C-alpha positions as CSV (number, residue, x, y, z in Angstrom):
1,M,-188.8,-18.9,-184.8
2,K,-191.4,-16.6,-183.4
3,D,-192.6,-19.3,-180.9
4,L,-189.0,-19.6,-179.7
5,Q,-188.7,-15.9,-179.2
6,L,-192.0,-15.8,-177.3
7,N,-190.9,-18.7,-175.1
8,L,-187.6,-17.1,-174.4
9,Q,-189.3,-13.9,-173.3
10,E,-191.1,-15.8,-170.6
11,I,-187.9,-17.0,-169.0
12,P,-187.0,-14.6,-166.2
13,S,-183.6,-12.9,-166.4
14,L,-180.9,-14.3,-164.0
15,S,-178.2,-12.4,-162.3
16,Q,-174.7,-12.3,-163.8
17,R,-172.7,-15.4,-163.3
18,Q,-169.2,-15.3,-161.8
19,D,-167.9,-18.6,-163.1
20,S,-165.5,-19.0,-165.9
21,I,-166.2,-18.3,-169.5
22,T,-165.5,-21.9,-170.3
23,D,-168.2,-23.0,-167.8
24,Q,-170.6,-20.5,-169.2
25,L,-170.0,-21.7,-172.8
26,L,-170.5,-25.3,-171.8
27,D,-173.8,-24.4,-170.3
28,L,-174.7,-22.3,-173.3
29,K,-173.9,-25.4,-175.5
30,C,-176.4,-27.4,-173.5
31,V,-179.0,-24.7,-173.9
32,A,-178.4,-24.6,-177.6
33,Q,-178.8,-28.3,-177.9
34,R,-182.0,-28.2,-175.9
35,L,-183.4,-25.5,-178.2
36,G,-182.5,-27.5,-181.3
37,M,-179.7,-25.2,-182.3
38,Y,-177.3,-28.0,-183.0
39,D,-175.1,-26.1,-185.4
40,A,-174.5,-23.4,-182.7
41,A,-173.9,-26.1,-180.1
42,D,-171.3,-27.8,-182.4
43,F,-169.7,-24.4,-183.1
44,I,-169.3,-23.8,-179.3
45,Q,-167.9,-27.3,-178.8
46,R,-165.3,-26.8,-181.6
47,H,-164.3,-23.4,-180.2
48,L,-163.9,-24.8,-176.8
49,E,-161.8,-27.7,-178.1
50,S,-159.6,-25.3,-180.1
51,C,-159.1,-22.9,-177.2
52,I,-158.3,-25.1,-174.3
53,P,-154.6,-26.0,-174.5
54,Q,-153.6,-29.6,-174.2
55,P,-151.5,-30.4,-171.1
56,H,-148.1,-28.7,-171.2
57,Q,-149.1,-26.5,-174.3
58,F,-148.0,-22.9,-173.8
59,V,-150.4,-20.2,-175.1
60,P,-148.9,-16.7,-174.8
61,R,-151.1,-14.4,-172.8
62,A,-150.7,-11.5,-175.3
63,R,-152.4,-13.6,-178.0
64,S,-155.3,-14.6,-175.8
65,V,-158.3,-12.7,-177.3
66,C,-161.5,-14.4,-176.3
67,C,-161.8,-17.0,-173.5
68,G,-158.4,-16.4,-171.9
69,R,-157.2,-19.7,-173.3
70,C,-157.5,-18.9,-177.0
71,S,-154.7,-18.2,-179.4
72,K,-157.0,-17.6,-182.3
73,P,-156.6,-14.3,-184.1
74,K,-159.4,-11.7,-184.0
75,S,-160.5,-13.0,-187.5
76,H,-161.6,-16.3,-185.8
77,P,-165.4,-16.7,-186.2
78,I,-166.1,-16.5,-182.5
79,H,-164.9,-12.9,-182.5
80,Q,-167.4,-12.1,-185.3
81,L,-170.5,-12.7,-183.0
């Protein structure tokens, strides 16, 4: 764990991205897999699958609470991070 933290400190910070949260989470999933954080990568994948509506599925805007496409309540685990 300490080796990972030391290695992460050596990576330079990047500027803020302007792409969608979905694209950022997909990239974060790849980073998690690369770092051996498979449970976290699986969690991100499951969240993305549950948040992205199927074609012609209506998700009311008022209930969107995390990625703009999610109808999960605030008690959903992604909101506890």
